Phi, psi and omega in degrees: 000126179289153172277070186242161179298324181298316180293323178297321180296313180301313182299318179302315183296317181292322178298320178301316183294332181291347179266358184287132181293340182280116183301331181296333177267320187291312186302309180301324180295318178297318179298320180299312181298322179298322185287335183260356188290347176278351186284148175297147180077351181305311181295329181289327175297318179297317180295322178297318180299314185288344176272320193251344184300147180276340185264125183298321183298325178289320178303311183295315181298318179296321183291321179292316179299318179298313182299316181293326177297315180297317182300319182283326197242347190292319183295135179264121182258133180303143178073357179243151182297148177289121189276349178233125186290156190300320184294325177293320180299315182296316182295321180299311184294331181286330188254341194290323184293307178300324180295317180299318185289335182264002183269157174296161192304318182302319181279325179306319182297317181295314181292325178298319176297319180298318179299320183290329177292316178296317181300323181300326180271319193256338184273138358270339190304309187266002180216061190292333186269007182299313183297312182302316181300321181287314183298322180301330183289342178300332183286347190296334182076353179268113188287343173295316179292313182300318180294326175299315179297314182297319181296318180294316179301320180297314182290337179280321188264350187291343178293343178298342182287336183228017176277150174285149179297138174199159180300322181300316181295315180302316182299316181295315181297321180297316179301316180295314182299316181302321184271334197247329190299313183292309178303323180295317180295317179297320179296320179302311181296316182297320182294319180296320177298317180297328179297320180284326177298318185258027187304339183253009183250101188300315185292322178295318181299322181300315181294316183295319180290329173300319179296315182299322179298313181296321179297318180296324178292320178296321177304315181298313182297317186286340180259000190290314187289319182198167180275109182290146182305318183302314183288330177295317180293331184252022184300322181304311180302309186292310188290322179298316180291321177300317182296318179300316181295326180297326185265359183285142173220113181243119184306328183293338183264357179283142182249155178275339183295130181274341186268311191275127178293137178273177183299320182298316180295317181298319180294313182297322181291326176293323179295321175301318177300314181297317180295320179296322179300312181293320181296325182279315191262328186234049190298328181296311182291330186274347187312315182300332185267343191301309186304320182289330176290321179299315180298312183298318184287324176299313180298321179300315182295320185287336185256356184271139184284181184270002184297152182300327185297339180268003187302313183296317180299310182297316183294321177293323179294317178295319178300324177300310179300320181298319182288332180283318187289345179278346186271128180307323180309321192256007184309320185300334182293340188245000191294327186296131181305323180294321178298313181300314181299317181297316179298314182298316187285318189264338184246310189285304185300313181299330184272000175263354184293145177274108188270171179303322181295323179293321181295321179297315179297318181304318185272319191253342182226055191298328182299315179294319181299314182296318182299319181290315190281318185273319190263005176071020174272018178270033188300331183252026176265155180298318183300314182298317181296316180298321179297317178296324180293320177301313180298318180298314181294326182292342180301316181251340188231044187303313183302299182301320183294316179299321179300310182301315185286330181301321178300314179299315183300313182298317183291326178295318181293325178294318178301316180301313184299328182298319183204081187307317188291336179265322189258024183298335181293334178295320180291322178302314180295323180297315180298318181297319179296315179299317181299314184287331177290320189279334188267114179266319181221139187217143171230155179301322189283320188248002184072214181286130180252346180214126186237159178287122183296340188276357182246126179272099189288321183293317181300315179298321181298310184293319185279326189240339183264308184304317182305322179296320184282340181271352185297154190301321185262130178280352184256000181276143179045059185304324183295318180292325176299313180299319178301315183296317180295319180295325179299314178301316184297315185287318185259030183298335179275343183263331182280134184297155185302321183298328178288326178294319180295326176295325184287332188303309178298329179294317180294317180300321179298320183285355173294343181268358183299144179289327182294126181301318182298316184295311183288334176291315179299321180298315179297316182295320181296317178300315181300318179294318181296323182291343180264357183293144182261139176270201186290317186264035178061015171267175180290145182297317179261123188265164178298324181297319180292336181272349186311315182297342188252000189306308187297313183291327178298308183295319180300310184292325179296312182290327177296321182300330179290346180264355181288147182304132177089355183236021185295336175232052184275112187294331181292322179292316181295324178293323178293324176298311180303313184292325178296315178304314185297322181284317189280336179048234190296347178296341182271352186306316181301336185263356186303314182307316182286323182296314185291328176297314181293323180292320181290324177297318180295317180300316181297318182294313185283340181291343178294328180201080185293122183230350183240090187304320182292317178303312182299319182298311182293331178295313178294324176300318181295322178298315180299318179297318179303315182296310183301310186295316183291314186287340176294319181280327184215090186304332183288347182293349183304325181298320183290329176293318180299320178300316183289325191262329191297329181296316180292319181299318181299316180298318180298317182291319181293323181274001178052054177281092191304322184295332188262341188301314179301326179291317181301316180299322181292318180294321179296322177299315181301314181296315183294322180293340179287336181289136184268325187256232183289167176280131176297154186296331180300326179285320182297328179296330183277337189310310182301326183293333183289345183265001182295129183306326186299326180294329185275354179289331184269122186300326182295339180279339193297306182301314182290328179292319179299316181297321180295317178296323177298321179297318177302315184291320181294319187269335190215037181302322182292321179298318181297315182297325185276313191255348183220038182301332181291349180268352182298318176302323178296320179298316180288333176296320178298314178303316182297320180295315185291322186292339182281348185253131179297329183286328189242008184300325180297327178293323177300320178291323178303316182293313182299317181299321178292323178298312182296318185287322191253330185288143176301134186310317185295336183284340180246002182312310188292345184259350191301312185298319180298323179300312181295322180297317179301318182294321180292324177298317180295321179300319181291319186284313178207108185260109178248163181300318182299318180296315181302315182300315181293322181297319180297317180296318182297310185294329178286326176293319178301317181295319180296320187282315188252351180099152184294324182295320179297322180294314180297319184292320183291322177298311185288344177282336179285319180198132181305141178065012179299322183303316180296320181296318181296317179299312189286319188266338185241301188295307186297311183284336190253350190301333182294344183279344184296135180236159179098134183304307185294319181299316180296322181295317178302314182296321181295316182292319180298313181294322177302319179295318180298319182291324193242352183231024182231094186311319181302339179290340185262336187215041172219191179294350177286345186301327182296343181268356186297307183292315177303326180291318178297318178302318180295323180293317178296324175300318180300322179290318196251334185271156176295153181297140178272103183254023178286149179232134179303147184310316188290348180267350187301331190255012175283113182266096194293319188277359187279110178256148187284142169058203183267112169227150179297111181284163179274125175248117182290128175276119183299321185270008171254012187309145183268135177291142180292133186251131181247103185294341181252008184302316182296324192274318187228127177268304181245109186296333179293315180293324178299320178298314181299315181295321181292321178294322178299315181297318180297317183291334176290324182287324177227082187304144175086331185294311188296310180302323183290322178295324181290316188289333182281323189224006178270133183290159192299319184294317180296321180299319180297316177300317183298318177303319179299318180296317183296318178298314182298328181270358182054047175228162175233166179259134181268000000 
């Protein structure tokens, strides 16, 4: 694409269309942009637009499109074409920093993100002057520019907070510190001085405080991995100023907004984070400063109001206290009973209250409320912080803290009892307090794993939780209902099983609650209870115990999906999946209605898939319906195909990318259920599965390979007879996959199925070419994964066509090639093969080479006979060799660039492991002994003499054992 006005105009029009709410206009525009994004100059056209366009909406749209383009395409993946040409890459890096700094803030943010994505790949090696360019801008004195630099530096360096330690990382951080630490410190001091100079100028203060927040964030990132020498030497400067800022209060920076945190709150909460980092990781060096920070943060907590805008500040301040009180060093600061009482009274209890804002979220923003409360993304809520502080204090002071709180809990429950409809919030706080006191250790999978011995959980459950859940109306006191359900969920391992069984009908009943939070919690609690394990690793709650509730459970779960706000509720769909899995054949009578509802739901969400987890569990539920029904009645597969194929066709025709990998998996499952020939409906689809465009998307590859394997297993003869012209296409797919390091194993899965199932004559003409392709790949890039797959393939070929055929095909490509493969690949590498079936295939194949290949006995190949036998005994007896060469350690196979529909494996569409030699050979060791006996009968004396001259003693001993077990001797 030329950098021309005409192209800029075209691009502007298409960008406008991508903002259109009508999918008929929006979709084609998105497709057009997708089709041109591989063209040279495309990213430069976007940058030109965001710099020169007169329309602000186009500037913003171009900046977002550019950032997403960089996200998808910048990373260079081995074996895949470079998606951005080199000249564009150079031009982008040369122009993006100045462009970002001169753009308005909204666009600056997008470009800053793009720089950090490029930086993650190219900095420092391929972009060495980035740092210098940024640091030089600090001198400009223009805080719009300085904030742009700081924002970019923050998005570039924040990954240091969660990267694993490595030499590469240390080198990069050292390089950054050398260039950045001093200028950052000088900027920090200068900015603080400017704050006092401009103390009465509100607009100047806003800009300066934005800078201070970014500087404080950078401080956190640069100090996270280890305490850098520079910051240790300058701790006085940083900590004194941080302390001053914590205690600062400037009326001009206070905001009237009750919801949105102002600059002052954001800065103070970041400083609390920085102090907590030092208190936790560098407590020795930080000790002189700690007491004044504890005092300042304590005062902050006692004087800060209950408004939402202070939530982040309060939770970070409490987290600071929580991290300090857990350290043995600082235990003395909290020992006094009055201090503990004061913390409980002034910090913990007030921050556990259910506020008007929480009630609003519960009712009007339930999705966000659930995410925070259930999934622990409530990391910055006051309640979570207060709960962490309780746990921290219980580490050293469990007795006194439990004592203080028991009093609070009792008085709160008494208040509630006086007038429930007015005082229900007191009970909510009491339940929360009991929960945080009792739970010492918790995991998402198992709930509470360690509890406080001083709290009687069952008694509290029976007296205070069950009555709420048993009340006649499921819609009364929704918050307390949600608390009660959550209590069951959290303490499911501590509450006895008989109480859980009493709870199940109550939970099923609450699936009908109008409150989204209540019916979601009910579904989630049921799903968690159904996954609990009993003593013999079976489920704790059995299908028999659930029998009385099957109908009402399924009815209420599907009904819950029709409640307002829950049409794509992932917790309900997961509970449906888990119920099917637990109940198994008990659901068969309900399948006709269930599958109708699931297909209707599938059709509805395929129009605009937006909830990946919901979609995943929906497909899992479909797979379970198929599996459970067809296990009892294999002929039912036809009725599932009838119900599903219409929707599947629509999904494939409309190219719903998110669903296509799932559709292929369900189709594989259905096709594998057929015992005889492939139905014609599948054969009609077969040619379409070979279209190159489907194989371009990495997420399609595993399920498509599996689907093609199902075609080959069930209908190789039909393909050979009715679709022989498609065999080159099938091999074309194999050729594409084998060329990629990421997908070569998938290519081998396909090839192995072709070799195993296709009639020999249908692939005769292609065999030699297949081997040549494999040798070319071996020469170009030999990886451990490729070698393992190659070994399994050649041994499967040997099992299928015979050892002589294998030797002949190798030697027809190049004389003596067979010997080279044995000597250089099979003998030294066979120990790397992993997996029961794979090892068995290799054992049977090598046994055939040893005992059914005449050239092994009387040509120059004979010298390899004993080393090959030795390698085979090693495969049986030695541990697997799982070493990987150094240069392969860092090939990250599963990492796909940018946003692509990743492949999500459906657990309940799982493929049964297939053993191609199972019918023929049961025990490969005995098979070896019998085959050697047969060989020695054919040429008496040869085998024992070959063994005695060169097989090592240990291997010989193992071999004697095999011969004894098979009751044969060698002649």
